[in-house]
Each structure stands twice: as C-alpha cells, then as structure tokens.
PQR file with spaces between the fields and no chain letter, atoms N, CA, C, O and H, PARSE charges and radii, in Angstrom:
ATOM       1  N    UNK     1     -44.112    9.694    3.891 -0.4000 1.5000
ATOM       2  CA   UNK     1     -43.455    8.526    4.460 -0.0000 2.0000
ATOM       3  C    UNK     1     -42.593    8.965    5.636  0.5500 1.7000
ATOM       4  O    UNK     1     -41.887    9.971    5.577 -0.5500 1.4000
ATOM       5  N    UNK     2     -42.673    8.193    6.688 -0.4000 1.5000
ATOM       6  CA   UNK     2     -41.919    8.577    7.877 -0.0000 2.0000
ATOM       7  C    UNK     2     -40.531    7.930    7.869  0.5500 1.7000
ATOM       8  O    UNK     2     -40.222    7.054    7.061 -0.5500 1.4000
ATOM       9  H    UNK     2     -43.247    7.375    6.736  0.4000 1.0000
ATOM      10  N    UNK     3     -39.729    8.399    8.794 -0.4000 1.5000
ATOM      11  CA   UNK     3     -38.329    7.995    8.847 -0.0000 2.0000
ATOM      12  C    UNK     3     -38.177    6.530    9.239  0.5500 1.7000
ATOM      13  O    UNK     3     -37.299    5.841    8.721 -0.5500 1.4000
ATOM      14  H    UNK     3     -39.980    9.110    9.451  0.4000 1.0000
ATOM      15  N    UNK     4     -39.029    6.042   10.156 -0.4000 1.5000
ATOM      16  CA   UNK     4     -38.928    4.653   10.603 -0.0000 2.0000
ATOM      17  C    UNK     4     -39.167    3.672    9.460  0.5500 1.7000
ATOM      18  O    UNK     4     -38.499    2.642    9.374 -0.5500 1.4000
ATOM      19  H    UNK     4     -39.742    6.602   10.577  0.4000 1.0000
ATOM      20  N    UNK     5     -40.114    3.986    8.585 -0.4000 1.5000
ATOM      21  CA   UNK     5     -40.406    3.108    7.454 -0.0000 2.0000
ATOM      22  C    UNK     5     -39.207    3.006    6.521  0.5500 1.7000
ATOM      23  O    UNK     5     -38.872    1.918    6.052 -0.5500 1.4000
ATOM      24  H    UNK     5     -40.657    4.823    8.654  0.4000 1.0000
ATOM      25  N    UNK     6     -38.562    4.133    6.253 -0.4000 1.5000
ATOM      26  CA   UNK     6     -37.418    4.146    5.346 -0.0000 2.0000
ATOM      27  C    UNK     6     -36.261    3.351    5.941  0.5500 1.7000
ATOM      28  O    UNK     6     -35.609    2.580    5.236 -0.5500 1.4000
ATOM      29  H    UNK     6     -38.833    5.017    6.635  0.4000 1.0000
ATOM      30  N    UNK     7     -36.003    3.534    7.236 -0.4000 1.5000
ATOM      31  CA   UNK     7     -34.913    2.803    7.889 -0.0000 2.0000
ATOM      32  C    UNK     7     -35.206    1.309    7.901  0.5500 1.7000
ATOM      33  O    UNK     7     -34.312    0.496    7.668 -0.5500 1.4000
ATOM      34  H    UNK     7     -36.532    4.160    7.809  0.4000 1.0000
ATOM      35  N    UNK     8     -36.455    0.947    8.173 -0.4000 1.5000
ATOM      36  CA   UNK     8     -36.833   -0.465    8.190 -0.0000 2.0000
ATOM      37  C    UNK     8     -36.659   -1.096    6.818  0.5500 1.7000
ATOM      38  O    UNK     8     -36.174   -2.222    6.713 -0.5500 1.4000
ATOM      39  H    UNK     8     -37.181    1.608    8.362  0.4000 1.0000
ATOM      40  N    UNK     9     -37.046   -0.388    5.771 -0.4000 1.5000
ATOM      41  CA   UNK     9     -36.895   -0.917    4.419 -0.0000 2.0000
ATOM      42  C    UNK     9     -35.421   -1.042    4.025  0.5500 1.7000
ATOM      43  O    UNK     9     -35.042   -1.998    3.348 -0.5500 1.4000
ATOM      44  H    UNK     9     -37.440    0.527    5.856  0.4000 1.0000
ATOM      45  N    UNK    10     -34.595   -0.092    4.440 -0.4000 1.5000
ATOM      46  CA   UNK    10     -33.167   -0.182    4.148 -0.0000 2.0000
ATOM      47  C    UNK    10     -32.536   -1.387    4.835  0.5500 1.7000
ATOM      48  O    UNK    10     -31.747   -2.109    4.225 -0.5500 1.4000
ATOM      49  H    UNK    10     -34.903    0.684    4.990  0.4000 1.0000
ATOM      50  N    UNK    11     -32.880   -1.606    6.102 -0.4000 1.5000
ATOM      51  CA   UNK    11     -32.342   -2.751    6.834 -0.0000 2.0000
ATOM      52  C    UNK    11     -32.825   -4.058    6.211  0.5500 1.7000
ATOM      53  O    UNK    11     -32.056   -5.010    6.082 -0.5500 1.4000
ATOM      54  H    UNK    11     -33.521   -1.020    6.597  0.4000 1.0000
ATOM      55  N    UNK    12     -34.094   -4.101    5.826 -0.4000 1.5000
ATOM      56  CA   UNK    12     -34.638   -5.303    5.199 -0.0000 2.0000
ATOM      57  C    UNK    12     -33.955   -5.590    3.863  0.5500 1.7000
ATOM      58  O    UNK    12     -33.626   -6.740    3.573 -0.5500 1.4000
ATOM      59  H    UNK    12     -34.719   -3.328    5.931  0.4000 1.0000
ATOM      60  N    UNK    13     -33.742   -4.579    3.067 -0.4000 1.5000
ATOM      61  CA   UNK    13     -33.065   -4.754    1.788 -0.0000 2.0000
ATOM      62  C    UNK    13     -31.629   -5.203    1.955  0.5500 1.7000
ATOM      63  O    UNK    13     -31.156   -6.065    1.214 -0.5500 1.4000
ATOM      64  H    UNK    13     -34.009   -3.644    3.302  0.4000 1.0000
ATOM      65  N    UNK    14     -30.933   -4.628    2.921 -0.4000 1.5000
ATOM      66  CA   UNK    14     -29.551   -5.028    3.184 -0.0000 2.0000
ATOM      67  C    UNK    14     -29.485   -6.477    3.651  0.5500 1.7000
ATOM      68  O    UNK    14     -28.580   -7.216    3.263 -0.5500 1.4000
ATOM      69  H    UNK    14     -31.318   -3.928    3.523  0.4000 1.0000
ATOM      70  N    UNK    15     -30.444   -6.884    4.484 -0.4000 1.5000
ATOM      71  CA   UNK    15     -30.478   -8.259    4.974 -0.0000 2.0000
ATOM      72  C    UNK    15     -30.724   -9.244    3.836  0.5500 1.7000
ATOM      73  O    UNK    15     -30.069  -10.283    3.763 -0.5500 1.4000
ATOM      74  H    UNK    15     -31.179   -6.284    4.799  0.4000 1.0000
ATOM      75  N    UNK    16     -31.660   -8.923    2.953 -0.4000 1.5000
ATOM      76  CA   UNK    16     -31.942   -9.816    1.827 -0.0000 2.0000
ATOM      77  C    UNK    16     -30.754   -9.888    0.865  0.5500 1.7000
ATOM      78  O    UNK    16     -30.447  -10.959    0.343 -0.5500 1.4000
ATOM      79  H    UNK    16     -32.192   -8.079    3.012  0.4000 1.0000
ATOM      80  N    UNK    17     -30.092   -8.767    0.630 -0.4000 1.5000
ATOM      81  CA   UNK    17     -28.924   -8.762   -0.252 -0.0000 2.0000
ATOM      82  C    UNK    17     -27.799   -9.601    0.346  0.5500 1.7000
ATOM      83  O    UNK    17     -27.113  -10.324   -0.377 -0.5500 1.4000
ATOM      84  H    UNK    17     -30.342   -7.896    1.054  0.4000 1.0000
ATOM      85  N    UNK    18     -27.607   -9.510    1.657 -0.4000 1.5000
ATOM      86  CA   UNK    18     -26.580  -10.303    2.321 -0.0000 2.0000
ATOM      87  C    UNK    18     -26.893  -11.788    2.234  0.5500 1.7000
ATOM      88  O    UNK    18     -25.998  -12.601    2.000 -0.5500 1.4000
ATOM      89  H    UNK    18     -28.165   -8.923    2.244  0.4000 1.0000
ATOM      90  N    UNK    19     -28.163  -12.145    2.421 -0.4000 1.5000
ATOM      91  CA   UNK    19     -28.567  -13.546    2.330 -0.0000 2.0000
ATOM      92  C    UNK    19     -28.338  -14.096    0.924  0.5500 1.7000
ATOM      93  O    UNK    19     -27.828  -15.205    0.767 -0.5500 1.4000
ATOM      94  H    UNK    19     -28.890  -11.485    2.611  0.4000 1.0000
ATOM      95  N    UNK    20     -28.711  -13.329   -0.095 -0.4000 1.5000
ATOM      96  CA   UNK    20     -28.490  -13.775   -1.470 -0.0000 2.0000
ATOM      97  C    UNK    20     -27.003  -13.901   -1.793  0.5500 1.7000
ATOM      98  O    UNK    20     -26.596  -14.808   -2.518 -0.5500 1.4000
ATOM      99  H    UNK    20     -29.126  -12.428    0.032  0.4000 1.0000
ATOM     100  N    UNK    21     -26.194  -12.989   -1.252 -0.4000 1.5000
ATOM     101  CA   UNK    21     -24.750  -13.067   -1.466 -0.0000 2.0000
ATOM     102  C    UNK    21     -24.168  -14.325   -0.836  0.5500 1.7000
ATOM     103  O    UNK    21     -23.317  -14.986   -1.432 -0.5500 1.4000
ATOM     104  H    UNK    21     -26.524  -12.252   -0.662  0.4000 1.0000
ATOM     105  N    UNK    22     -24.630  -14.661    0.381 -0.4000 1.5000
ATOM     106  CA   UNK    22     -24.121  -15.856    1.044 -0.0000 2.0000
ATOM     107  C    UNK    22     -24.507  -17.124    0.289  0.5500 1.7000
ATOM     108  O    UNK    22     -23.695  -18.040    0.163 -0.5500 1.4000
ATOM     109  H    UNK    22     -25.321  -14.124    0.865  0.4000 1.0000
ATOM     110  N    UNK    23     -25.726  -17.184   -0.208 -0.4000 1.5000
ATOM     111  CA   UNK    23     -26.159  -18.356   -0.977 -0.0000 2.0000
ATOM     112  C    UNK    23     -25.351  -18.474   -2.263  0.5500 1.7000
ATOM     113  O    UNK    23     -24.904  -19.566   -2.615 -0.5500 1.4000
ATOM     114  H    UNK    23     -26.386  -16.440   -0.106  0.4000 1.0000
ATOM     115  N    UNK    24     -25.159  -17.366   -2.966 -0.4000 1.5000
ATOM     116  CA   UNK    24     -24.425  -17.396   -4.234 -0.0000 2.0000
ATOM     117  C    UNK    24     -22.960  -17.763   -4.022  0.5500 1.7000
ATOM     118  O    UNK    24     -22.402  -18.540   -4.796 -0.5500 1.4000
ATOM     119  H    UNK    24     -25.522  -16.479   -2.681  0.4000 1.0000
ATOM     120  N    UNK    25     -22.335  -17.217   -2.988 -0.4000 1.5000
ATOM     121  CA   UNK    25     -20.932  -17.548   -2.750 -0.0000 2.0000
ATOM     122  C    UNK    25     -20.783  -18.990   -2.281  0.5500 1.7000
ATOM     123  O    UNK    25     -19.789  -19.639   -2.604 -0.5500 1.4000
ATOM     124  H    UNK    25     -22.788  -16.586   -2.359  0.4000 1.0000
ATOM     125  N    UNK    26     -21.747  -19.500   -1.531 -0.4000 1.5000
ATOM     126  CA   UNK    26     -21.707  -20.901   -1.116 -0.0000 2.0000
ATOM     127  C    UNK    26     -21.820  -21.841   -2.301  0.5500 1.7000
ATOM     128  O    UNK    26     -21.089  -22.828   -2.388 -0.5500 1.4000
ATOM     129  H    UNK    26     -22.555  -18.973   -1.269  0.4000 1.0000
ATOM     130  N    UNK    27     -22.741  -21.538   -3.220 -0.4000 1.5000
ATOM     131  CA   UNK    27     -22.868  -22.378   -4.410 -0.0000 2.0000
ATOM     132  C    UNK    27     -21.620  -22.303   -5.279  0.5500 1.7000
ATOM     133  O    UNK    27     -21.208  -23.303   -5.867 -0.5500 1.4000
ATOM     134  H    UNK    27     -23.335  -20.737   -3.149  0.4000 1.0000
ATOM     135  N    UNK    28     -21.021  -21.128   -5.361 -0.4000 1.5000
ATOM     136  CA   UNK    28     -19.791  -20.983   -6.136 -0.0000 2.0000
ATOM     137  C    UNK    28     -18.674  -21.822   -5.538  0.5500 1.7000
ATOM     138  O    UNK    28     -17.919  -22.465   -6.267 -0.5500 1.4000
ATOM     139  H    UNK    28     -21.356  -20.315   -4.884  0.4000 1.0000
ATOM     140  N    UNK    29     -18.564  -21.818   -4.207 -0.4000 1.5000
ATOM     141  CA   UNK    29     -17.540  -22.636   -3.559 -0.0000 2.0000
ATOM     142  C    UNK    29     -17.801  -24.123   -3.772  0.5500 1.7000
ATOM     143  O    UNK    29     -16.872  -24.885   -4.039 -0.5500 1.4000
ATOM     144  H    UNK    29     -19.177  -21.296   -3.615  0.4000 1.0000
ATOM     145  N    UNK    30     -19.058  -24.536   -3.655 -0.4000 1.5000
ATOM     146  CA   UNK    30     -19.381  -25.958   -3.821 -0.0000 2.0000
ATOM     147  C    UNK    30     -19.040  -26.429   -5.232  0.5500 1.7000
ATOM     148  O    UNK    30     -18.384  -27.457   -5.403 -0.5500 1.4000
ATOM     149  H    UNK    30     -19.812  -23.917   -3.439  0.4000 1.0000
ATOM     150  N    UNK    31     -19.484  -25.677   -6.248 -0.4000 1.5000
ATOM     151  CA   UNK    31     -19.235  -26.096   -7.621 -0.0000 2.0000
ATOM     152  C    UNK    31     -17.780  -25.873   -8.027  0.5500 1.7000
ATOM     153  O    UNK    31     -17.250  -26.623   -8.846 -0.5500 1.4000
ATOM     154  H    UNK    31     -20.016  -24.842   -6.109  0.4000 1.0000
ATOM     155  N    UNK    32     -17.131  -24.865   -7.474 -0.4000 1.5000
ATOM     156  CA   UNK    32     -15.755  -24.567   -7.865 -0.0000 2.0000
ATOM     157  C    UNK    32     -14.746  -25.498   -7.235  0.5500 1.7000
ATOM     158  O    UNK    32     -13.884  -26.038   -7.928 -0.5500 1.4000
ATOM     159  H    UNK    32     -17.561  -24.256   -6.808  0.4000 1.0000
ATOM     160  N    UNK    33     -14.839  -25.697   -5.927 -0.4000 1.5000
ATOM     161  CA   UNK    33     -13.853  -26.515   -5.225 -0.0000 2.0000
ATOM     162  C    UNK    33     -14.090  -27.997   -5.490  0.5500 1.7000
ATOM     163  O    UNK    33     -13.142  -28.773   -5.606 -0.5500 1.4000
ATOM     164  H    UNK    33     -15.539  -25.259   -5.364  0.4000 1.0000
ATOM     165  N    UNK    34     -15.364  -28.385   -5.586 -0.4000 1.5000
ATOM     166  CA   UNK    34     -15.672  -29.796   -5.774 -0.0000 2.0000
ATOM     167  C    UNK    34     -15.541  -30.295   -7.188  0.5500 1.7000
ATOM     168  O    UNK    34     -15.699  -31.490   -7.437 -0.5500 1.4000
ATOM     169  H    UNK    34     -16.135  -27.754   -5.492  0.4000 1.0000
ATOM     170  N    UNK    35     -15.254  -29.402   -8.128 -0.4000 1.5000
ATOM     171  CA   UNK    35     -15.167  -29.746   -9.554 -0.0000 2.0000
ATOM     172  C    UNK    35     -16.414  -30.481  -10.036  0.5500 1.7000
ATOM     173  O    UNK    35     -16.325  -31.436  -10.807 -0.5500 1.4000
ATOM     174  H    UNK    35     -15.125  -28.431   -7.925  0.4000 1.0000
ATOM     175  N    UNK    36     -17.559  -30.029   -9.580 -0.4000 1.5000
ATOM     176  CA   UNK    36     -18.828  -30.622   -9.981 -0.0000 2.0000
ATOM     177  C    UNK    36     -19.300  -29.910  -11.243  0.5500 1.7000
ATOM     178  O    UNK    36     -19.319  -28.680  -11.300 -0.5500 1.4000
ATOM     179  H    UNK    36     -17.631  -29.253   -8.954  0.4000 1.0000
ATOM     180  N    UNK    37     -19.679  -30.683  -12.248 -0.4000 1.5000
ATOM     181  CA   UNK    37     -20.183  -30.082  -13.478 -0.0000 2.0000
ATOM     182  C    UNK    37     -21.598  -29.577  -13.242  0.5500 1.7000
ATOM     183  O    UNK    37     -22.458  -30.305  -12.747 -0.5500 1.4000
ATOM     184  H    UNK    37     -19.663  -31.682  -12.202  0.4000 1.0000
ATOM     185  N    UNK    38     -21.825  -28.326  -13.603 -0.4000 1.5000
ATOM     186  CA   UNK    38     -23.140  -27.724  -13.416 -0.0000 2.0000
ATOM     187  C    UNK    38     -23.992  -28.012  -14.647  0.5500 1.7000
ATOM     188  O    UNK    38     -23.712  -27.498  -15.730 -0.5500 1.4000
ATOM     189  H    UNK    38     -21.127  -27.734  -14.006  0.4000 1.0000
ATOM     190  N    UNK    39     -25.028  -28.829  -14.488 -0.4000 1.5000
ATOM     191  CA   UNK    39     -25.868  -29.218  -15.616 -0.0000 2.0000
ATOM     192  C    UNK    39     -26.847  -28.125  -16.020  0.5500 1.7000
ATOM     193  O    UNK    39     -27.595  -28.308  -16.980 -0.5500 1.4000
ATOM     194  H    UNK    39     -25.256  -29.247  -13.608  0.4000 1.0000
ATOM     195  N    UNK    40     -26.867  -27.003  -15.325 -0.4000 1.5000
ATOM     196  CA   UNK    40     -27.787  -25.922  -15.664 -0.0000 2.0000
ATOM     197  C    UNK    40     -27.313  -25.140  -16.887  0.5500 1.7000
ATOM     198  O    UNK    40     -28.080  -24.378  -17.475 -0.5500 1.4000
ATOM     199  H    UNK    40     -26.259  -26.855  -14.545  0.4000 1.0000
ATOM     200  N    UNK    41     -26.070  -25.325  -17.262 -0.4000 1.5000
ATOM     201  CA   UNK    41     -25.556  -24.558  -18.399 -0.0000 2.0000
ATOM     202  C    UNK    41     -26.170  -25.056  -19.676  0.5500 1.7000
ATOM     203  O    UNK    41     -25.865  -24.538  -20.751 -0.5500 1.4000
ATOM     204  H    UNK    41     -25.447  -25.944  -16.784  0.4000 1.0000
C-alpha cells in the first residue's frame, strides 16, 4: 500500500467522523433545548 492511499483514507475517515459528530450534536441540541420527547426510547 502506498502513502497516498493511507493519507486519503485517513482524511476520509476524519471527514466522516466529523460529519457524524455534527449530526449527533445537532440532534442533541434540538431534543435537549426544545424539550421534545424522543419517541425512539
């Protein structure tokens, strides 16, 4: 495996982790601040 592939995969993984973090924190803010009952429980 070459160096470019490893760097590309690291950047891709970091980007996906950041996107998932933003979605999760946004949902937490929406349900937490809005006092909305989460029916998924």
